[in-house]
Legacy VTK file of the C-alpha trace (Angstrom):
# vtk DataFile Version 3.0
C-alpha trace
ASCII
DATASET POLYDATA
POINTS 133 float
102.915 57.836 155.957
103.226 59.822 152.692
106.023 57.468 151.534
103.710 54.490 151.930
100.980 56.241 149.949
103.396 57.171 147.189
104.712 53.600 147.054
101.181 52.237 146.896
100.272 54.646 144.104
103.344 53.651 142.121
102.500 49.954 142.506
98.886 50.562 141.467
100.024 52.583 138.469
102.381 49.795 137.415
99.685 47.128 137.802
97.140 49.195 135.871
99.604 49.854 133.060
100.697 46.217 132.889
97.132 44.926 132.808
95.915 47.391 130.223
98.724 46.518 127.832
99.773 50.136 127.249
103.459 49.291 127.003
105.058 49.355 123.565
108.026 47.405 122.250
111.358 48.815 123.327
113.884 49.917 120.729
116.028 46.874 121.539
113.000 44.574 121.082
112.245 46.199 117.724
115.856 45.786 116.604
115.826 42.121 117.676
112.408 41.464 116.130
113.639 42.682 112.741
116.047 39.703 112.747
113.249 37.153 113.242
111.328 35.237 110.610
107.721 36.137 109.907
106.618 32.929 111.624
108.588 33.763 114.781
107.245 37.316 114.730
103.678 36.009 114.481
104.350 33.685 117.436
105.708 36.601 119.472
102.729 38.777 118.562
100.344 36.025 119.640
102.209 35.666 122.944
101.860 39.416 123.523
98.136 39.190 122.737
97.622 36.263 125.128
99.392 38.261 127.838
97.085 41.254 127.215
99.972 43.292 125.779
97.903 44.474 122.830
100.139 47.390 121.898
103.194 45.117 121.813
101.231 42.731 119.609
100.277 45.616 117.298
103.916 46.743 117.104
105.012 43.194 116.301
102.377 42.729 113.604
103.476 46.078 112.132
106.924 44.624 111.457
105.350 41.802 109.435
103.126 44.259 107.558
106.109 46.461 106.697
108.058 43.609 105.124
107.784 43.562 101.352
108.777 39.889 101.206
106.407 38.663 103.935
104.121 35.810 102.934
100.683 37.152 101.978
99.009 34.750 104.422
101.093 36.132 107.302
100.285 39.689 106.215
96.562 38.932 106.022
96.532 37.502 109.541
98.761 40.315 110.827
96.329 42.900 109.438
93.305 41.082 110.904
94.986 40.549 114.283
95.979 44.218 114.429
92.295 45.072 114.105
91.458 42.476 116.731
93.958 44.041 119.155
92.350 47.448 118.656
88.950 45.816 119.185
90.104 44.462 122.553
91.488 47.898 123.412
88.005 49.279 122.670
89.467 51.479 119.943
86.669 50.529 117.603
87.348 53.160 114.936
90.936 51.905 114.527
89.750 48.298 114.651
87.236 48.934 111.891
89.891 50.665 109.761
92.112 47.582 110.016
89.232 45.218 109.234
88.327 47.270 106.158
91.958 47.010 105.037
91.738 43.219 105.354
88.770 43.189 102.994
90.390 45.511 100.424
93.996 44.280 100.578
93.225 40.550 100.526
90.375 39.873 98.056
91.794 36.489 96.986
89.789 33.334 97.842
92.522 31.983 100.144
91.928 34.905 102.524
88.184 34.335 102.878
88.553 33.396 106.568
90.168 36.688 107.456
87.619 38.652 105.407
84.638 36.827 106.944
85.911 37.458 110.472
86.662 41.094 109.627
83.183 41.595 108.151
81.583 40.024 111.229
83.421 42.386 113.558
82.703 45.415 111.365
78.979 44.595 111.641
79.276 44.291 115.422
81.034 47.659 115.617
78.502 49.325 113.309
75.610 47.914 115.348
77.201 48.887 118.664
77.397 45.266 119.839
80.963 45.500 121.095
80.652 43.736 124.428
82.634 40.522 124.177
83.560 38.929 120.891
LINES 1 134
133 0 1 2 3 4 5 6 7 8 9 10 11 12 13 14 15 16 17 18 19 20 21 22 23 24 25 26 27 28 29 30 31 32 33 34 35 36 37 38 39 40 41 42 43 44 45 46 47 48 49 50 51 52 53 54 55 56 57 58 59 60 61 62 63 64 65 66 67 68 69 70 71 72 73 74 75 76 77 78 79 80 81 82 83 84 85 86 87 88 89 90 91 92 93 94 95 96 97 98 99 100 101 102 103 104 105 106 107 108 109 110 111 112 113 114 115 116 117 118 119 120 121 122 123 124 125 126 127 128 129 130 131 132
């Protein structure tokens, strides 16, 4: 009987961890991701987000943000999406920090979409309206 309980607990722990997206990128994933283009990285990050792997998405966006030669438009979206991942993780302080960075790091007119979305979510966080989007 104890073996069955232990097995059930392990399965429940795995399911909970998988659903909450607490897994990070492995070292081999990180090494491989550094060989990808910014576009491919953004696609991978979006796939992680869609699969509720928010931390993997954050790690993937971080690679784009760390690249000095990354296109500014990719960096702007990577910064915004990092905040959005934290928002979904209910880490509102970290989300707000990322959204503020969007506003300060990308003041150019071509990044108005990212800034408007960031400002909207900052207001929601400040007003405590964080249920849903």
